[in-house]
C-alpha positions in Angstrom: 0.0 0.0 0.0 2.5 2.6 1.1 5.6 2.9 -0.9 8.9 3.7 0.9 8.7 7.3 -0.4 5.4 8.0 1.2 6.5 7.1 4.8 7.1 9.9 7.2 10.8 10.8 7.7 12.3 12.1 10.9 13.5 15.6 10.7 17.2 15.9 11.4 18.3 18.5 13.9 20.2 21.4 12.5 21.8 23.8 15.0 20.9 27.4 14.2 23.5 30.2 13.9 24.2 32.4 16.8 21.3 34.8 17.3 23.7 37.8 17.9 26.2 39.0 15.3 29.2 41.3 15.7 27.1 44.5 15.4 24.9 43.4 18.3 28.0 42.8 20.4 29.3 46.3 19.5 26.0 47.9 20.6 26.0 45.9 23.9 29.6 47.0 24.5 28.9 50.7 23.8 25.8 50.6 26.0 27.9 49.1 28.9 30.7 51.7 28.4 28.1 54.5 28.4 26.5 53.2 31.5 29.9 52.9 33.3 30.8 56.5 32.2 27.5 57.9 33.6 27.9 56.0 36.9 31.5 57.3 37.2 30.5 60.9 36.5 27.8 60.8 39.1 29.7 58.9 41.8 29.5 61.1 45.0 32.7 59.7 46.4 34.7 60.9 43.5 33.3 64.4 43.4 35.4 65.8 46.2 35.1 69.4 45.0 31.5 69.5 46.0 32.2 68.8 49.7 34.3 72.0 50.1 32.5 75.3 50.7 33.4 78.0 48.2 31.3 80.7 49.9 33.2 83.9 50.8 32.5 85.1 54.4 31.0 88.5 54.8 34.2 89.8 56.5 36.2 89.1 53.4 33.8 90.9 51.0 35.0 94.2 49.6 33.2 97.3 51.0 30.7 98.9 48.6 31.5 102.6 48.2 28.1 103.8 47.2 25.1 102.9 45.1 24.9 104.4 41.5 21.8 106.4 42.5 23.8 108.4 45.0 26.2 109.8 42.4 24.4 112.1 40.0 27.4 112.3 37.7 27.1 108.6 37.0 23.5 109.0 36.0 24.4 111.8 33.6 27.2 109.7 32.2 24.8 106.8 31.5 22.3 109.1 29.9 25.1 110.6 27.7 26.3 107.1 26.7 22.7 106.1 25.8 22.2 109.2 23.7 25.6 108.7 22.0 24.8 105.1 21.1 21.7 106.1 19.0 
Protein backbone atom coordinates (compact mmCIF):
# COMPACT_ATOMS: atom_id res chain seq x y z
CA UNK A 1 0.00 0.00 0.00
CA UNK A 2 2.48 2.60 1.11
CA UNK A 3 5.58 2.94 -0.93
CA UNK A 4 8.86 3.67 0.87
CA UNK A 5 8.75 7.25 -0.41
CA UNK A 6 5.37 7.97 1.23
CA UNK A 7 6.46 7.12 4.77
CA UNK A 8 7.14 9.93 7.23
CA UNK A 9 10.76 10.78 7.70
CA UNK A 10 12.26 12.09 10.94
CA UNK A 11 13.52 15.64 10.65
CA UNK A 12 17.21 15.95 11.36
CA UNK A 13 18.33 18.51 13.95
CA UNK A 14 20.24 21.42 12.48
CA UNK A 15 21.76 23.81 15.01
CA UNK A 16 20.92 27.43 14.22
CA UNK A 17 23.48 30.17 13.89
CA UNK A 18 24.18 32.42 16.83
CA UNK A 19 21.31 34.85 17.34
CA UNK A 20 23.71 37.80 17.85
CA UNK A 21 26.20 39.02 15.28
CA UNK A 22 29.19 41.33 15.71
CA UNK A 23 27.11 44.51 15.39
CA UNK A 24 24.95 43.38 18.29
CA UNK A 25 28.05 42.82 20.41
CA UNK A 26 29.31 46.32 19.52
CA UNK A 27 26.00 47.86 20.58
CA UNK A 28 26.03 45.91 23.86
CA UNK A 29 29.62 47.02 24.53
CA UNK A 30 28.87 50.66 23.75
CA UNK A 31 25.84 50.56 26.04
CA UNK A 32 27.91 49.09 28.87
CA UNK A 33 30.65 51.71 28.42
CA UNK A 34 28.10 54.53 28.38
CA UNK A 35 26.47 53.21 31.54
CA UNK A 36 29.88 52.95 33.25
CA UNK A 37 30.76 56.52 32.23
CA UNK A 38 27.48 57.89 33.61
CA UNK A 39 27.94 56.02 36.89
CA UNK A 40 31.54 57.25 37.20
CA UNK A 41 30.51 60.86 36.50
CA UNK A 42 27.75 60.77 39.11
CA UNK A 43 29.69 58.95 41.83
CA UNK A 44 29.48 61.13 44.97
CA UNK A 45 32.68 59.66 46.41
CA UNK A 46 34.73 60.88 43.46
CA UNK A 47 33.28 64.39 43.42
CA UNK A 48 35.43 65.81 46.21
CA UNK A 49 35.10 69.41 45.04
CA UNK A 50 31.45 69.46 46.01
CA UNK A 51 32.25 68.84 49.69
CA UNK A 52 34.33 72.01 50.10
CA UNK A 53 32.52 75.27 50.67
CA UNK A 54 33.40 78.00 48.19
CA UNK A 55 31.35 80.72 49.89
CA UNK A 56 33.18 83.91 50.83
CA UNK A 57 32.49 85.05 54.40
CA UNK A 58 30.98 88.53 54.82
CA UNK A 59 34.15 89.79 56.52
CA UNK A 60 36.19 89.11 53.35
CA UNK A 61 33.81 90.86 50.95
CA UNK A 62 34.98 94.23 49.60
CA UNK A 63 33.18 97.26 50.97
CA UNK A 64 30.73 98.93 48.61
CA UNK A 65 31.49 102.61 48.21
CA UNK A 66 28.06 103.82 47.15
CA UNK A 67 25.08 102.93 45.06
CA UNK A 68 24.92 104.39 41.53
CA UNK A 69 21.79 106.38 42.47
CA UNK A 70 23.79 108.40 44.96
CA UNK A 71 26.19 109.75 42.36
CA UNK A 72 24.36 112.12 39.98
CA UNK A 73 27.40 112.31 37.70
CA UNK A 74 27.14 108.60 37.02
CA UNK A 75 23.49 108.95 36.02
CA UNK A 76 24.36 111.79 33.64
CA UNK A 77 27.19 109.70 32.17
CA UNK A 78 24.82 106.80 31.55
CA UNK A 79 22.29 109.09 29.87
CA UNK A 80 25.07 110.59 27.73
CA UNK A 81 26.26 107.12 26.67
CA UNK A 82 22.74 106.07 25.82
CA UNK A 83 22.22 109.18 23.68
CA UNK A 84 25.57 108.75 21.97
CA UNK A 85 24.77 105.12 21.09
CA UNK A 86 21.72 106.13 19.05
